[in-house]
C-alpha positions in Angstrom: 4.9 19.4 -18.4 4.2 16.0 -20.0 5.9 12.7 -19.1 5.8 9.5 -21.2 3.5 7.1 -19.4 4.5 3.4 -19.8 1.0 2.1 -19.0 -0.8 4.1 -21.7 2.2 4.4 -23.9 1.3 8.1 -24.3 2.4 11.4 -23.0 0.5 12.4 -19.9 0.2 15.9 -18.3 2.0 15.8 -14.9 -0.3 17.2 -12.2 1.9 19.8 -10.4 -1.0 21.5 -8.5 0.1 19.6 -5.4 3.2 17.9 -4.0 4.7 15.4 -6.5 5.6 12.1 -4.8 8.2 10.0 -6.4 9.4 6.5 -5.4 12.6 5.1 -6.9 13.4 1.4 -6.4 17.1 1.6 -5.3 20.0 -0.7 -5.4 20.5 -4.1 -3.9 23.7 -3.5 -1.9 25.8 -6.6 -2.5 28.3 -5.0 -4.9 29.5 -1.6 -6.2 27.1 0.6 -8.2 27.3 0.3 -12.0 26.4 2.4 -15.0 22.9 0.9 -15.1 22.2 2.2 -11.6 23.7 5.6 -12.6 21.5 6.0 -15.6 18.3 5.4 -13.6 19.3 7.5 -10.6 20.5 10.4 -12.7 17.3 10.4 -14.9 15.2 10.7 -11.7 17.6 13.3 -10.2 17.3 15.5 -13.3 13.5 15.2 -13.3 13.4 16.1 -9.6 15.7 19.1 -9.9 13.8 20.4 -12.9 10.5 20.3 -11.0 12.0 21.8 -7.8 13.5 24.6 -10.0 9.9 25.3 -11.1 8.9 25.7 -7.5 7.2 22.3 -7.2 7.3 20.5 -3.9 8.8 17.0 -4.1 8.8 14.1 -1.8 11.4 11.6 -3.1 11.8 8.2 -1.5 14.5 5.8 -2.6 15.0 2.5 -0.9 18.0 0.2 -0.2 17.4 -3.5 -0.6 19.7 -4.7 2.2 18.4 -8.3 2.5 18.7 -10.6 -0.5 20.2 -13.9 -1.4 23.0 -12.1 -3.3 24.0 -10.2 -0.2 23.9 -13.4 1.9 26.0 -15.2 -0.7 28.6 -12.4 -0.8 28.7 -12.4 3.1 29.4 -16.1 3.1 32.1 -15.7 0.4 33.8 -13.0 2.4 33.3 -14.7 5.8 31.4 -11.7 7.2 27.8 -10.7 8.0 25.1 -9.6 5.6 24.8 -6.4 7.6 28.5 -5.7 7.1 28.2 -6.2 3.3 25.1 -4.0 3.0 26.6 -1.2 5.2 29.8 -1.2 3.1 28.1 -0.8 -0.2 25.6 1.8 1.1 28.6 3.9 2.2 30.2 3.4 -1.3 26.9 4.3 -3.0 26.9 7.7 -1.3 30.6 8.2 -2.2 29.8 7.5 -5.9 26.5 9.5 -6.2 27.6 12.4 -4.0 30.5 12.7 -6.4 28.0 12.9 -9.3 26.1 15.7 -7.5 23.0 13.6 -7.1 20.7 15.2 -4.6 19.8 13.1 -1.5 16.3 11.6 -1.3 13.9 12.8 1.3 14.2 9.4 2.9 16.2 6.2 2.3 14.2 3.3 3.8 15.9 -0.1 4.2 14.1 -3.4 3.8 15.5 -4.7 7.1 14.0 -1.7 9.0 10.5 -2.5 7.6 10.0 -6.2 8.2 6.9 -5.6 10.2 5.4 -3.4 7.4 6.3 -6.1 4.9 4.6 -8.9 7.0 1.4 -6.8 7.3 1.4 -6.2 3.6 1.7 -10.0 2.9 -1.1 -10.6 5.4 -3.4 -8.4 3.4 -2.5 -10.3 0.2 -3.3 -13.6 1.9 -6.6 -12.2 3.2 -7.5 -11.2 -0.4 -6.4 -14.6 -1.6 -3.8 -13.1 -3.9 -1.0 -14.9 -2.0 -0.8 -18.4 -0.5 1.4 -20.3 1.9 3.4 -23.3 0.6 6.1 -25.5 2.0 8.8 -23.1 0.9 7.3 -19.8 1.8 4.5 -17.4 0.8 3.9 -16.9 -2.9 2.0 -14.2 -4.9 -0.6 -15.9 -7.1 -0.4 -14.2 -10.5 -3.6 -15.9 -11.7 -5.5 -14.2 -8.9 -4.5 -10.7 -10.2 -6.3 -10.0 -13.5 -4.1 -7.0 -14.3 -0.8 -8.9 -14.0 1.3 -8.1 -17.1 -0.7 -5.0 -18.0 2.3 -2.7 -17.6 4.6 -4.9 -19.7 1.8 -5.5 -22.2 2.1 -9.3 -21.7 -0.7 -11.8 -21.0 -0.2 -14.5 -18.4 -0.5 -17.3 -21.0 2.2 -15.6 -23.1 4.5 -15.3 -20.1 3.9 -19.0 -19.2 4.7 -20.2 -22.7 7.9 -18.3 -22.8 9.0 -18.9 -19.2 12.5 -20.0 -18.4 11.7 -20.5 -14.7 13.1 -23.3 -12.5 10.4 -25.7 -11.7 9.2 -25.4 -8.1 6.6 -27.9 -7.0 5.7 -25.7 -4.1 4.2 -23.1 -6.6 0.7 -23.3 -7.9 2.0 -21.6 -11.1 5.5 -21.3 -12.5 5.1 -17.5 -12.7 4.2 -17.2 -9.0 6.9 -15.5 -7.0 8.0 -15.5 -3.4 7.0 -12.7 -1.1 8.3 -14.5 2.0 11.0 -17.2 1.9 11.3 -19.8 4.6 14.9 -20.1 5.8 17.1 -21.2 8.7 20.0 -19.1 7.5 20.6 -15.6 9.0 19.4 -13.0 8.6 15.9 -14.2 9.3 12.8 -13.0 11.1 9.8 -14.5 12.7 6.5 -14.3 10.8 3.0 -15.8 11.2 4.0 -18.5 8.6 7.5 -19.4 9.8 11.0 -18.0 10.1 12.5 -16.5 7.0 13.0 -13.2 5.1 11.0 -11.2 2.5 11.2 -11.9 -1.2 12.7 -9.2 -3.4 9.4 -8.1 -5.1 7.4 -7.3 -2.0 9.8 -4.9 -0.3 9.3 -1.8 -2.5 5.5 -2.5 -2.5 5.4 -2.2 1.3 7.8 0.7 1.7 6.4 2.8 -1.1 2.8 2.7 0.3 4.1 3.3 3.8 5.8 6.5 2.9 3.8 7.8 -0.1 0.3 6.1 0.2 -1.5 4.4 -2.6 -1.0 7.0 -5.3 2.3 8.6 -6.3 
Protein backbone atom coordinates (compact mmCIF):
# COMPACT_ATOMS: atom_id res chain seq x y z
CA UNK A 1 0.00 0.00 0.00
CA UNK A 2 1.25 3.48 -0.89
CA UNK A 3 0.42 6.74 0.86
CA UNK A 4 1.04 10.25 -0.41
CA UNK A 5 3.90 11.70 1.65
CA UNK A 6 3.70 15.45 2.19
CA UNK A 7 7.42 15.86 2.92
CA UNK A 8 8.67 14.24 -0.29
CA UNK A 9 5.52 15.07 -2.30
CA UNK A 10 5.57 11.50 -3.59
CA UNK A 11 3.86 8.21 -2.97
CA UNK A 12 5.68 6.14 -0.37
CA UNK A 13 5.26 2.45 0.40
CA UNK A 14 3.74 2.01 3.86
CA UNK A 15 5.75 -0.39 6.02
CA UNK A 16 3.18 -2.83 7.40
CA UNK A 17 5.69 -5.46 8.53
CA UNK A 18 5.17 -4.23 12.10
CA UNK A 19 2.55 -2.35 14.09
CA UNK A 20 1.51 0.90 12.43
CA UNK A 21 1.46 3.82 14.88
CA UNK A 22 -0.77 6.78 14.06
CA UNK A 23 -1.15 10.11 15.86
CA UNK A 24 -4.02 12.43 15.03
CA UNK A 25 -4.02 15.95 16.45
CA UNK A 26 -7.55 16.18 17.81
CA UNK A 27 -10.00 18.98 18.44
CA UNK A 28 -9.68 22.00 20.72
CA UNK A 29 -12.76 21.55 22.86
CA UNK A 30 -14.22 25.06 23.15
CA UNK A 31 -17.13 24.57 20.72
CA UNK A 32 -19.04 21.96 18.75
CA UNK A 33 -17.22 19.86 16.16
CA UNK A 34 -17.62 21.04 12.56
CA UNK A 35 -17.28 19.64 9.03
CA UNK A 36 -13.54 20.36 8.96
CA UNK A 37 -13.02 18.17 12.01
CA UNK A 38 -15.21 15.48 10.46
CA UNK A 39 -13.22 15.37 7.23
CA UNK A 40 -9.90 14.85 9.00
CA UNK A 41 -11.21 12.34 11.52
CA UNK A 42 -13.11 10.28 8.94
CA UNK A 43 -10.11 10.15 6.56
CA UNK A 44 -7.96 8.70 9.35
CA UNK A 45 -10.77 6.39 10.45
CA UNK A 46 -11.10 4.95 6.92
CA UNK A 47 -7.33 4.43 6.68
CA UNK A 48 -7.24 2.72 10.06
CA UNK A 49 -10.17 0.42 9.32
CA UNK A 50 -8.70 -0.54 5.95
CA UNK A 51 -5.36 -1.48 7.52
CA UNK A 52 -7.04 -3.41 10.34
CA UNK A 53 -9.17 -5.25 7.78
CA UNK A 54 -5.88 -6.37 6.21
CA UNK A 55 -4.81 -7.80 9.57
CA UNK A 56 -2.37 -5.01 10.41
CA UNK A 57 -2.01 -4.03 14.07
CA UNK A 58 -2.74 -0.36 14.70
CA UNK A 59 -2.00 1.89 17.65
CA UNK A 60 -4.06 5.04 17.19
CA UNK A 61 -3.62 8.05 19.47
CA UNK A 62 -5.84 11.12 19.23
CA UNK A 63 -5.55 13.95 21.72
CA UNK A 64 -7.95 16.52 23.09
CA UNK A 65 -6.63 20.05 23.50
CA UNK A 66 -8.42 20.94 26.72
CA UNK A 67 -6.42 24.01 27.71
CA UNK A 68 -6.36 26.96 25.34
CA UNK A 69 -7.16 30.68 25.28
CA UNK A 70 -10.36 29.95 23.32
CA UNK A 71 -11.56 27.57 26.03
CA UNK A 72 -10.77 30.10 28.76
CA UNK A 73 -12.55 32.89 26.86
CA UNK A 74 -15.63 30.70 26.37
CA UNK A 75 -15.61 29.82 30.08
CA UNK A 76 -15.49 33.50 31.05
CA UNK A 77 -18.30 34.31 28.60
CA UNK A 78 -20.49 31.57 30.07
CA UNK A 79 -19.45 32.25 33.68
CA UNK A 80 -18.17 28.72 34.20
CA UNK A 81 -14.84 26.90 34.41
CA UNK A 82 -12.53 25.88 31.58
CA UNK A 83 -12.86 22.29 32.79
CA UNK A 84 -16.65 22.45 32.49
CA UNK A 85 -16.38 23.78 28.93
CA UNK A 86 -13.89 21.14 27.81
CA UNK A 87 -15.84 18.32 29.48
CA UNK A 88 -19.06 19.41 27.76
CA UNK A 89 -17.55 19.48 24.29
CA UNK A 90 -15.63 16.24 24.73
CA UNK A 91 -18.93 14.55 25.59
CA UNK A 92 -20.54 16.15 22.53
CA UNK A 93 -17.60 15.06 20.38
CA UNK A 94 -18.26 11.41 21.19
CA UNK A 95 -21.99 11.81 20.56
CA UNK A 96 -21.22 13.19 17.08
CA UNK A 97 -18.53 10.76 16.01
CA UNK A 98 -20.06 7.68 17.60
CA UNK A 99 -23.08 8.58 15.49
CA UNK A 100 -20.82 8.57 12.42
CA UNK A 101 -19.48 5.12 13.39
CA UNK A 102 -15.93 6.40 13.90
CA UNK A 103 -13.91 3.83 15.82
CA UNK A 104 -12.49 4.97 19.14
CA UNK A 105 -8.77 5.67 19.36
CA UNK A 106 -6.49 3.41 21.38
CA UNK A 107 -6.07 6.34 23.75
CA UNK A 108 -7.34 9.92 24.04
CA UNK A 109 -4.71 11.88 26.00
CA UNK A 110 -5.65 15.34 27.27
CA UNK A 111 -3.20 18.21 27.47
CA UNK A 112 -4.14 18.94 31.10
CA UNK A 113 -3.20 15.38 32.07
CA UNK A 114 0.30 15.76 30.58
CA UNK A 115 1.57 19.08 31.94
CA UNK A 116 4.60 17.38 33.51
CA UNK A 117 5.47 15.73 30.18
CA UNK A 118 5.09 19.05 28.38
CA UNK A 119 7.35 20.83 30.88
CA UNK A 120 10.03 18.14 30.47
CA UNK A 121 9.77 18.48 26.69
CA UNK A 122 10.25 22.26 26.93
CA UNK A 123 13.24 21.78 29.24
CA UNK A 124 14.89 19.66 26.53
CA UNK A 125 14.28 22.39 23.95
CA UNK A 126 15.87 24.99 26.24
CA UNK A 127 18.86 22.70 26.89
CA UNK A 128 19.34 22.41 23.12
CA UNK A 129 18.96 26.21 22.81
CA UNK A 130 15.99 25.76 20.50
CA UNK A 131 13.76 27.59 22.99
CA UNK A 132 14.35 30.62 25.22
CA UNK A 133 12.72 32.30 28.19
CA UNK A 134 11.33 35.82 27.77
CA UNK A 135 9.22 38.11 29.93
CA UNK A 136 5.98 36.67 28.50
CA UNK A 137 6.86 32.99 28.51
CA UNK A 138 9.03 30.44 26.75
CA UNK A 139 9.35 30.66 22.97
CA UNK A 140 10.48 28.24 20.28
CA UNK A 141 13.28 29.86 18.28
CA UNK A 142 12.59 29.06 14.63
CA UNK A 143 16.01 30.39 13.56
CA UNK A 144 17.68 27.67 15.68
CA UNK A 145 15.90 24.88 13.82
CA UNK A 146 17.34 24.64 10.28
CA UNK A 147 14.53 22.41 9.01
CA UNK A 148 11.74 24.78 10.04
CA UNK A 149 9.38 25.19 7.09
CA UNK A 150 10.62 22.05 5.32
CA UNK A 151 7.23 20.33 5.44
CA UNK A 152 5.35 23.38 4.12
CA UNK A 153 8.09 24.00 1.52
CA UNK A 154 8.64 27.51 2.92
CA UNK A 155 11.89 29.22 3.86
CA UNK A 156 12.12 31.29 7.03
CA UNK A 157 12.88 34.50 5.12
CA UNK A 158 9.80 33.93 2.94
CA UNK A 159 7.65 33.40 6.00
CA UNK A 160 9.04 36.54 7.64
CA UNK A 161 8.38 38.72 4.59
CA UNK A 162 4.78 37.53 4.36
CA UNK A 163 4.06 37.40 8.07
CA UNK A 164 0.92 38.94 9.49
CA UNK A 165 1.91 38.46 13.08
CA UNK A 166 1.24 40.83 15.94
CA UNK A 167 4.48 42.45 17.06
CA UNK A 168 5.69 41.08 20.39
CA UNK A 169 8.83 42.70 21.74
CA UNK A 170 9.40 39.65 23.96
CA UNK A 171 10.18 37.53 20.88
CA UNK A 172 13.58 37.32 19.23
CA UNK A 173 11.84 36.70 15.91
CA UNK A 174 8.24 37.47 14.83
CA UNK A 175 7.84 33.81 13.80
CA UNK A 176 8.81 32.44 17.21
CA UNK A 177 5.86 30.88 19.00
CA UNK A 178 5.03 30.30 22.65
CA UNK A 179 5.52 26.85 24.12
CA UNK A 180 4.76 28.13 27.64
CA UNK A 181 2.68 31.23 28.36
CA UNK A 182 3.05 33.07 31.65
CA UNK A 183 -0.33 33.81 33.20
CA UNK A 184 -2.10 34.56 36.45
CA UNK A 185 -5.47 33.41 35.09
CA UNK A 186 -6.76 29.91 35.84
CA UNK A 187 -6.15 27.27 34.72
CA UNK A 188 -2.43 27.56 35.33
CA UNK A 189 0.42 25.38 36.55
CA UNK A 190 3.80 25.85 38.19
CA UNK A 191 6.85 25.51 35.96
CA UNK A 192 10.59 26.14 36.35
CA UNK A 193 10.07 29.48 34.55
CA UNK A 194 6.90 30.71 36.23
CA UNK A 195 3.18 30.01 36.54
CA UNK A 196 1.31 29.61 33.29
CA UNK A 197 0.06 27.08 30.76
CA UNK A 198 1.39 25.37 27.64
CA UNK A 199 1.22 26.92 24.21
CA UNK A 200 -0.92 25.21 21.60
CA UNK A 201 1.97 23.91 19.46
CA UNK A 202 3.88 21.99 22.11
CA UNK A 203 1.09 19.79 23.43
CA UNK A 204 0.93 17.29 20.57
CA UNK A 205 4.73 17.17 20.37
CA UNK A 206 4.95 16.01 23.98
CA UNK A 207 1.98 13.63 23.90
CA UNK A 208 2.81 11.97 20.58
CA UNK A 209 6.35 11.08 21.63
CA UNK A 210 5.15 9.90 25.06
CA UNK A 211 2.74 7.38 23.56
CA UNK A 212 4.36 6.50 20.24
CA UNK A 213 8.05 7.35 20.52
CA UNK A 214 10.15 9.30 18.04
CA UNK A 215 8.90 7.59 14.88
CA UNK A 216 5.30 6.94 13.91
